[in-house]
N, C-alpha and C positions, 0 to 999 in steps of 0.2 A: 915447942910451938910458940910462936911469938904472940904478944898481946894483941896485935892487929888481926892476926889470923883467927884467934879465938873470938874476937869481936864479930868478924865477918860471919863465922859459922853460927854463932848465937843469933845474930840478926836474921840470917836465912831461915833458921828454925822458926823464929817468931813469925816471919812473913808467911811461911807455908802453913803454919797453924791458923793464922788469921784467915787465910784464903779458904781453907776447908770449913772453918766455922761459918763464914759468909755464904759459902756454897750450899751448906746444909740448910741455913736459914732461908735462902732464896728458893731452894727446892720446896721447902715447906710452904712458903708463901705462894709459890706457883701452883702447887697442888691444891691449896685452899681456894685460890682464884679459879682454877679449872673446875673445881667442884661446884663453885657458885655459878659459873657459866653453864655447867651441865644442868644444874637445877633450873636456871632461867630458861635454858633451851627446852627443858622438859615442859615448863609452863607454856612456852610459846607453841610447842607442838600441840598442846592440848587446845589452845585458843585460836590458832591461826595456821592454816596449812595451804600450801600452793598445790592444788590438785590438777591432775590431768583431766581433761574434759572428755566425756563420752560423746562421740559423734552420733547424732540421731540418724537412723538409716532411711528415714522417709523424707529427707530434705528435697524441696522442689523450688523452682522459680518460675513464676508466670504459668503454672500448670505443667511445667516440664520437669521431669525427674532429674535430680543431680546425679551424675554417674559416679557414685562413690566406689564402684567396683574397680575403678582405675586408681592405682596407688598414688599417682601424683596429684590427682584431684582430691583424694582423701587427705593427703598431707596439706594441701593448700587450704582446704576447709578448716582443718585442725588449727593451722597457723592463724587464720583470721578469727576463729572463735577465741583462741587464747589471747591474741593481741588485744582484741576489743573487750573481752571480759575482764582482763587484768589491767587494762587502762581504765580503771574504774571511774575516774573523774570525767573523762570524755564520754564514756557510755552513759553515765548518769545525766549528763547534759543532753545527750540524745533523747532520753525519755522526757526531759523537761521541755525540749523544743518541739518534739513531735506533737505534744499536746497542743501546742500553739499553732503549728503550721499544717499538720496533716488534715485538719478539718477544711482547710482551703484547697489542698492538693487532691484529696480523695474524690470529691465530686467532679472535678475536671477530668481526671483519669477515666471515671465511669462515663461521663458525657462523651468523651472521645473514643471510647471502646478500647482503651489501653488497660492491661491487667493491673490490678491494685498493687501488686508487688513492686511496680516501678516507683512507688513512693520511696522505697528504700534506696533507690539509685540516687535520689537527691540527698539522702543522708550521707552516703559514702563520698559523694562528690564534694560536698561543702560543709558537712556537719550542720546543715540547715542554717548557714550564715551567708551573708552577702560578702563574699570574699573574691579576690582576684588571684588567679593562678600565675605562675611564672610565664606561661604561654599566652596570657592575656584573656583567658576565659573568665567570665564574671557571673555573679549572682549565685543563687542557691542551686541552679541547674548547670552552672559552669559552662555556659555556651560561648563559643568563640564568635567574634564579630560577624564573619561571613555566614556561619551557620544560623546565627540569630536573624540576620537580614533575609536570608533565603527562606526563613520560616515566619516572616511577617513582622518582625520586631523593628521598631524605630531605634536606631543607634547612632548617636552623635554626641558632641561635647555638651549639648544642652539637655538632651533626653536620652536615656539608655534604658530601654524596656527589658533588658536582661535582669534588671533589678525589680521589675514589676512581677510579683510572684504569680498572679493569675495569668498574665499574658505569657510569661516565660514558661509556665507549666504547659500551656496550650502549644507553644512553639516546640517544646521538647516532645510532646505527644506527636505532633506532626512529623518530626524527624524520625521518631521511633516507628511510627506506622509505615512510613516509606521504607525504612531499613528492613522491617519485617517482610514487606512485600518483595523486596529485592533479594533478601538472603534466606527467607523461608521459615524462620521461627523467631520467637521472642528472645531466646538466649543469645543468638547471634546478633539480633537487633541491639540488645544491651551492650554487647561487646563493641559493636560498631559505633555506639554513642561515645565510646572512649577512643577507639582507634580509627574511626572513620569507615564509611561504607567501602570505599575503594581499598583501604588497607586490609580489612578483613577478607574482602572478596579475592584480592590478589593472593593472600596467603593460602586460602582454601584451594584455589586453583593450582598454585604451585605445588602444594603438598598432596593434592588429589584426595582431599577429605571433604566432608560436608557437615562436620559437627564442631562446635566450640571446644568440646572436650577432647578432640583429636588433633587440633591444630597447634603447632608450635609457634608461639607469638612472643612478643617482648614480655619482660617480667611483669610490668604494670598491667598489661592486657590479661595475662594469665592469672593475675590476682583479682581481676575486676569482678567477675561473677562470684567467686568465693567470698569476696568482701560484701557484696550485696546480700548473698545468702546468709552470711554470718550476722549481718545487721538485722535481717528479717528474723532469724532464729532468736537472737538476744532480745530484741524489742518485743517479740511476741511472747516471751517467757521470762519476765523479769525475775521472779522469785527463784526459778530454776537456776539462774546464773548469779544469784546472791544480791540482787538489787532490791532494796526496801525503801519505799516512799509512800506518801499519801497524796491524794488529789491536791491538797493545799500546797505541796512542794513543786507542782508543775507550773510552767509558764502559760499565760493566756494572752491572746490579742485583746486589746482594749476595744470597747465599742466605738464605732465610727459611723458617719453618714457621708454621702457623696455629694460633692458640688461639681456640676458640669460647667466646663469652661471652653469656649470656642474662640477666645481672643488671646492676645499676648498678656502676660503678667510681667510688669516692669520690675516689681520688687516683691519677692515671695515673702519676705519677713513682714512687710506692710500688709500683704494679702492675708497672712495668717492672723494678724492682730484683729482684722475685721471679723473674724470668726471665733473670737475669744480663745485663740490658741497662740502658739509662738513658732518661730522658725524651726527650732529643734524638734518639736513634736510633729509638725507637719512633715518634715523631712524623714522622721522615723517611720511614718505611715506611707510615705511616698518617696522611697529612696531612688526611684527612677528619675526624679527631678535632680539634675546634677549641678545646677547653678542657682544663684539667687534671682533667677528670672525664668520665664517661659517664653521663648521667642514666638512660636506658633505663627509663622508667616503665612501658612497655608489655610488658616482658619479651621484646623482640625479640632474635633471634639475630644477633649480630655476629661477624664473623671478623676477628681482629686479627693482623697479621703480626708475627712476632717474628724479629729477625735472629739467625742462627746464629753 
């Protein structure tokens, strides 16, 4: 056996030995690490669990029972309860904002004869924010331009009353009342708020059904009522769904008084200073004023909220 051959054999033996020693060490380290992970997991299981939610059997919307006997409806309700319960930050903001805006919305619904549950429609439409949808719907009630104008709102580049919470709430009520008269019940009226009266009416006729819970519609329409029902259930039972807060954690509208104006305002920033406020604060309380002026060519009477 040559010297070179003996050297190669010896080197191979050394390499194999080192490999097995490292493998054994790695195995021990992995086991130790896995043990630590197991211990950590055990602690996490004790402190935090992702739980399935039990669906209440008595869910209703606007006095109409949710048809949980239908498996697809039960799954949709379950989905919306899960999504909105475990999207904790968004749901907690719901609680904070409802304290601010529901005291404005609730009396108007009562005045118009619209069920109180419709306040939750504004929650799922906009999260109670003055937002704009990809389709151009605006404000907390997410009204399209044509629907807003048909229900009495002034909408142009200078004034957009879809951002006026009181007026937009009344306009939404008018739309819902007409939809209910046309379609027969409040659940279908709510669905029509999303899909339009004609859209819902057409699908009911084509499919020869008369209930929201029996009609096959687009995914967003099929989610619509379950989303409202889930919002109602969560917001009505915060502790049941794990939300803990105090009154001090919630948002409030600051006190205001009203100044009536029937003329043009050439500069709203200057107008604000006359009432010991500023442009930013005045726009916060009057988001329907869209520019730094109020044209008012017709001499219309506007009510502008001034923060105290």
